[in-house]
C-alpha positions in Angstrom: 102.9 128.9 98.0 99.3 128.2 98.0 97.6 128.1 101.5 94.9 126.1 103.2 93.5 125.0 106.5 94.0 121.4 105.8 96.3 119.4 103.6 95.5 115.8 103.1 97.9 113.4 101.4 96.1 109.9 100.1 92.5 109.8 98.5 91.5 106.3 100.2 89.3 105.6 102.8 90.4 107.5 105.6 91.9 110.8 103.4 88.7 111.0 102.0 86.8 111.2 104.9 89.0 113.6 106.5 88.6 115.7 103.3 84.7 116.1 102.5 83.9 116.2 106.4 86.4 119.1 106.6 85.7 120.7 103.6 81.6 120.6 104.3 82.5 122.6 107.5 83.9 125.4 105.5 87.4 124.7 105.4 89.7 125.0 102.5 91.3 122.0 101.9 94.0 120.4 99.3 93.8 116.5 98.8 96.8 115.0 97.1 98.0 111.4 95.9 100.3 109.9 93.9 98.2 107.3 92.6 94.8 106.9 90.6 92.3 108.6 93.2 89.9 106.9 95.3 92.7 104.7 97.2 93.6 100.9 97.4 90.5 98.8 98.8 88.2 100.3 95.7 90.6 100.0 93.0 93.6 97.5 93.9 92.8 95.8 97.0 89.5 94.5 98.9 86.5 95.6 96.4 87.9 93.9 93.2 89.6 90.9 95.0 86.1 89.9 96.1 84.7 90.1 92.7 87.6 87.6 91.9 86.2 85.4 94.9 82.9 85.6 94.0 83.9 84.0 90.7 85.9 81.4 92.5 82.9 80.8 94.8 80.8 79.7 91.8 83.5 77.2 90.6 83.6 76.0 94.5 80.5 75.6 94.9 79.7 73.7 91.4 82.6 71.1 92.0 80.8 70.5 95.6 77.5 69.5 94.0 78.9 68.0 91.1 76.9 64.4 91.0 74.4 66.0 93.6 72.4 67.8 91.2 74.8 69.3 89.5 76.4 68.1 86.1 79.1 70.4 84.9 81.3 72.3 87.2 81.7 76.0 86.5 85.1 77.3 84.9 86.5 80.7 85.2 87.3 82.7 81.8 90.0 84.9 83.5 89.8 87.4 80.5 86.0 88.0 80.9 86.6 88.0 84.6 88.9 90.9 84.3 87.0 92.8 82.1 83.8 92.3 84.5 86.4 93.5 87.6 87.3 96.5 85.7 83.9 97.7 85.7 83.9 98.5 89.1 87.7 99.6 89.5 87.8 101.9 86.2 85.4 104.7 87.0 86.8 105.1 90.3 89.6 107.8 89.7 87.2 110.2 87.7 84.0 109.7 90.4 86.4 110.5 92.9 88.1 113.5 91.5 84.4 114.4 90.6 83.5 114.3 94.2 86.2 116.1 95.4 85.9 119.0 92.9 82.3 119.3 93.2 82.8 120.0 96.7 85.2 122.6 96.3 88.3 120.3 97.3 91.5 121.3 95.4 93.3 118.6 93.5 97.0 117.6 93.2 98.4 114.2 91.1 101.8 113.9 92.1 104.5 112.7 94.8 104.4 114.9 98.1 107.0 115.7 100.2 107.7 117.6 103.5 110.0 120.7 103.3 109.2 121.9 106.9 106.6 121.1 109.8 103.4 122.4 108.0 104.8 122.7 104.0 104.9 119.8 101.6 105.7 120.0 97.6 103.8 118.2 95.2 106.2 118.3 92.1 107.1 122.4 91.3 104.3 123.2 94.0 104.4 124.1 97.3 101.3 123.9 100.0 101.4 125.4 103.4 98.4 124.4 106.3 97.8 124.7 109.8 97.1 120.8 109.9 98.1 118.3 107.3 96.7 114.8 107.3 98.8 111.7 106.1 96.8 108.8 104.8 98.8 107.4 102.1 98.2 103.5 103.4 100.8 100.8 102.5 103.1 99.2 100.2 104.8 96.0 99.7 107.4 95.3 102.3 111.2 95.4 100.3 112.3 91.6 100.6 115.9 92.5 99.4 116.6 89.5 97.8 118.4 88.9 94.5 115.9 89.1 91.6 113.0 91.1 93.7 112.1 93.2 90.6 110.8 89.6 88.9 107.9 89.7 91.8 104.4 91.3 91.2 102.4 92.5 93.9 98.8 92.4 94.7 98.0 95.2 92.3 99.9 93.6 89.6 97.8 90.3 90.0 94.7 92.1 90.2 95.2 93.5 87.0 96.4 90.2 85.1 95.3 89.7 81.5 96.0 86.1 81.9 96.6 83.9 84.8 99.5 81.6 84.3 99.7 78.1 84.3 101.7 78.0 87.8 102.2 80.6 90.3 104.4 81.0 93.7 102.8 83.0 96.5 105.3 84.3 98.8 103.8 85.2 102.1 101.4 83.5 104.4 98.7 85.9 105.2 95.5 87.2 103.7 96.6 88.2 100.5 98.4 84.8 99.6 95.4 82.8 101.3 92.8 84.8 99.0 94.9 84.9 95.7 95.9 81.3 96.0 92.0 80.1 96.5 91.2 82.3 93.6 94.1 81.1 91.0 93.6 77.5 91.9 89.7 77.7 91.5 90.6 79.3 88.0 92.6 76.4 87.3 96.4 77.8 88.3 99.0 75.3 90.0 100.1 77.1 93.3 102.5 77.0 96.1 102.9 78.9 98.9 105.8 79.3 100.6 105.9 81.1 104.1 109.1 82.1 106.4 107.2 81.0 109.5 106.1 78.2 111.1 102.3 78.4 110.6 100.1 80.8 108.3 97.7 83.5 109.2 99.5 84.0 112.7 96.8 86.7 114.0 93.8 83.8 113.7 93.1 80.8 115.2 95.3 78.1 115.4 93.0 74.9 115.2 90.7 76.8 112.7 93.7 77.8 110.3 95.1 74.1 110.3 91.4 73.0 109.0 91.5 75.8 106.1 95.5 74.5 105.3 93.6 71.0 105.1 91.0 72.6 102.6 93.6 74.4 100.7 95.6 71.0 100.0 92.5 69.5 99.0 92.0 71.3 95.9 95.9 71.1 95.2 97.6 74.2 96.6 100.9 73.2 97.9 102.0 75.1 101.3 105.7 75.1 102.4 106.3 76.7 105.8 109.4 77.7 107.6 111.1 78.5 104.1 112.4 81.8 103.4 112.7 82.9 99.6 116.4 84.2 98.9 116.5 84.6 95.3 114.5 84.5 92.0 116.3 83.6 88.9 115.0 83.8 84.9 112.7 86.2 83.1 109.0 87.2 83.8 107.6 83.9 82.4 109.6 81.0 83.4 111.4 81.8 86.7 113.1 79.5 89.5 112.4 80.6 93.4 114.9 79.7 95.8 114.1 78.7 99.1 116.0 77.5 102.2 114.1 75.4 104.8 115.9 73.7 107.6 119.6 74.7 106.5 118.6 73.1 102.8 118.8 75.1 99.5 115.6 74.6 97.5 113.9 75.7 94.0 110.8 75.6 92.5 110.0 76.4 89.0 107.2 79.0 88.2 105.6 81.3 85.6 104.9 83.8 88.0 105.6 84.9 91.6 103.5 86.8 93.8 105.1 89.1 96.8 102.4 88.5 99.8 104.8 88.7 102.3 103.8 91.7 104.2 103.3 95.7 104.0 104.4 98.8 105.5 103.5 102.2 105.7 103.9 103.8 102.9 105.8 107.0 103.7 109.3 106.2 102.5 109.1 109.1 99.7 107.3 111.8 102.5 110.4 113.2 103.6 109.0 112.7 107.1 112.2 113.8 109.0 111.6 117.6 107.5 108.9 117.6 109.6 109.6 116.0 113.0 107.4 113.1 112.6 108.4 110.0 114.4 107.8 107.0 112.9 107.5 103.4 114.3 107.7 100.1 112.9 103.9 99.6 112.5 103.7 103.1 110.9 103.3 106.9 112.2 103.3 107.8 116.1 100.4 108.9 117.2 98.4 110.0 120.2 94.5 108.7 121.1 94.0 111.6 118.9 95.8 109.9 115.8 97.8 113.1 116.2 101.3 112.9 115.4 103.4 112.4 119.0 106.1 114.8 117.5 104.4 117.3 115.8 101.0 118.2 116.5 99.9 120.0 113.4 100.1 116.4 111.6 97.4 113.8 112.3 97.6 110.4 110.4 95.1 107.6 110.0 94.2 104.5 108.3 96.9 101.9 107.2 99.9 104.1 107.7 99.2 105.2 111.4 100.4 103.0 113.8 97.3 102.2 115.7 95.0 99.5 114.7 94.6 96.6 111.7 95.0 97.7 108.1 91.0 97.4 107.4 89.0 99.5 105.2 86.0 99.8 108.2 88.9 101.4 110.7 90.1 104.0 108.1 86.9 105.3 107.2 86.4 105.3 111.5 89.9 107.0 111.7 89.6 109.5 109.5 86.1 110.7 110.8 88.3 110.7 114.2 90.9 112.9 112.9 88.2 115.0 111.0 86.3 115.9 114.1 89.7 116.5 116.2 91.1 119.1 113.5 87.8 121.1 113.4 86.7 121.1 116.8 90.1 120.4 119.0 90.9 117.4 119.9 88.1 115.9 122.0 87.4 112.4 120.5 89.6 109.8 121.0 90.8 106.2 119.4 88.6 103.5 120.8 90.2 99.9 120.8 86.7 98.3 120.1 86.7 94.5 118.9 86.6 94.6 114.6 85.5 91.5 113.1 87.9 90.6 109.9 87.4 88.0 107.3 90.0 86.0 105.3 88.4 85.3 101.8 89.5 82.1 101.1 87.1 79.3 100.5 85.7 78.1 102.9 85.8 81.8 104.5 88.1 82.1 107.4 86.6 85.4 110.3 87.4 86.4 113.5 86.6 88.9 116.2 88.1 89.5 119.7 90.2 87.4 121.9 92.2 84.2 120.3 92.2 81.4 123.0 96.2 82.4 123.3 95.4 85.7 123.8 93.1 85.2 126.6 95.4 82.9 128.6 98.3 85.3 127.7 95.5 88.3 129.3 94.5 85.7 132.8 91.0 85.2 131.6 88.9 82.5 132.7 87.8 81.2 129.4 84.9 79.0 128.4 86.1 77.5 124.8 83.8 75.6 123.1 84.9 74.4 119.6 83.8 72.0 117.1 84.1 70.8 113.2 81.1 71.3 111.6 80.9 69.6 108.4 78.0 66.9 109.5 75.4 70.3 110.5 72.9 71.0 107.8 74.4 74.5 106.8 77.7 72.8 106.0 76.0 69.4 104.3 73.6 71.2 102.0 76.1 72.6 99.9 78.5 69.7 100.7 81.3 71.9 102.0 83.8 69.7 103.8 85.6 71.8 106.1 83.8 74.0 108.6 84.7 74.7 112.2 84.1 77.4 115.0 85.3 78.5 118.1 84.2 80.9 120.6 85.3 82.0 123.9 83.2 83.2 126.8 84.3 84.8 129.9 83.2 81.9 132.7 82.8 84.9 135.4 80.5 87.3 133.3 79.3 85.3 130.7 80.2 87.5 127.7 81.5 86.7 124.7 85.3 87.4 124.2 86.2 86.2 121.1 84.6 84.2 118.2 86.2 82.3 115.2 84.5 80.9 112.1 85.2 79.0 109.1 83.1 78.4 106.5 80.6 79.9 104.0 78.7 82.6 105.3 81.3 83.6 108.4 82.0 86.7 106.9 78.1 87.4 108.0 77.8 85.5 111.0 81.1 87.0 112.3 78.9 90.6 112.3 76.5 88.7 114.8 79.2 88.2 117.4 80.7 91.4 116.9 77.7 92.7 117.9 77.4 90.6 121.2 80.5 91.7 122.0 80.7 95.8 121.5 77.2 95.6 123.2 77.9 93.2 125.7 75.2 90.9 124.8 75.8 87.6 127.2 76.1 84.0 125.6 73.0 82.9 126.8 71.0 85.9 125.7 72.5 85.2 122.2 71.6 82.2 122.2 68.1 82.5 123.3 67.6 84.9 120.1 65.2 83.7 117.0 66.6 84.0 114.1 65.3 83.2 110.8 65.8 79.6 109.8 67.7 77.8 107.7 70.3 80.4 107.7 74.2 80.4 109.3 72.4 82.8 112.1 70.5 80.3 113.3 73.4 78.3 114.0 74.9 80.9 116.1 72.9 79.3 119.5 74.6 76.1 118.8 78.2 78.0 118.9 77.6 79.4 122.3 77.6 77.2 125.8 75.0 77.7 128.4 76.2 79.8 130.7 
């Protein structure tokens, strides 16, 4: 048995932050991963996805401006795009391992499982430590349908050597919407099948409705209130069966992508051997991100029950865990406003409360909502589906929510986040001078004069 001060399971943003901080503080550290070192975001998630989105944006922009100075719309060469993407993703495992090794962190590749409250096994090696951090992220949730093995997940989509002509996305969240835009702009016929009555449930309903119009305008077919019940056929010729309003339907396709949600990746950890409580969203932790049932274990990132599954939050949570392990529990998780973006075309971005959430809280808010396709920022690139909604507390004048649809939204939302986090009043944000013409310079027109 090998003994360490700290064992970390998972090498993504959360786990890496904990391991590196503890090692730099002089602790003996081991880190484990069953997948290539470096985590999901950099290899199988945010980063490679955004590379593909970048190519799709070029296609979209050239199509929007065809006849307005652009003569030939761009097209995507999928093989070339994949090769470009791999220049970012392929070096990551080796770089990550080298970084850990240089720091003196001991590496273990394989599936980790708990033997007891403070001991884990990787293959035939047993590791024990006073503190163990679980940072294993999430995995696609089981759909429990016939033919489920015929699905590919987001990782598979990001590794496709070629893009098939017809694709079905199962689900109506981030992954389905982002991948649908990428595939459609690359020339595929895309159908989204979502069980709920509206997609992207966590986002503003009015902006989502406009985004759906934008998607339909480029040929993406969206089926709502429909439950996929079975897949049949083989990898290249599939039949998707789904039920909608008590009727059975089918869709023929070449590929089906699982985009129907993810769950904490804990099934192989045997957490019951360590007396670790797991809830619906993940490992149940206290305000210090410490297991509520085993004080020697902490959880951070997507696997923990707190927070949203976002990379910046994972790094933030990792820093909290590292500090609490090194200095005793003295830093609590703060539920600060966190911006998030869906990298569709146009981009949908959000921070703070939605209109529904504000009502549920009993807040009296001034809501400003407008479609902005006639604004200069939209017209100069011929962008047809853009909008915003802001919420300002009628009593304090503070911004409590902002929701944006359009190019540049992923950057502009950061200004709203800054205002909410540091309690800058709407009137003060409106009075600020920004470079013009920019998306930032539109901000003053998005806020009421209160």
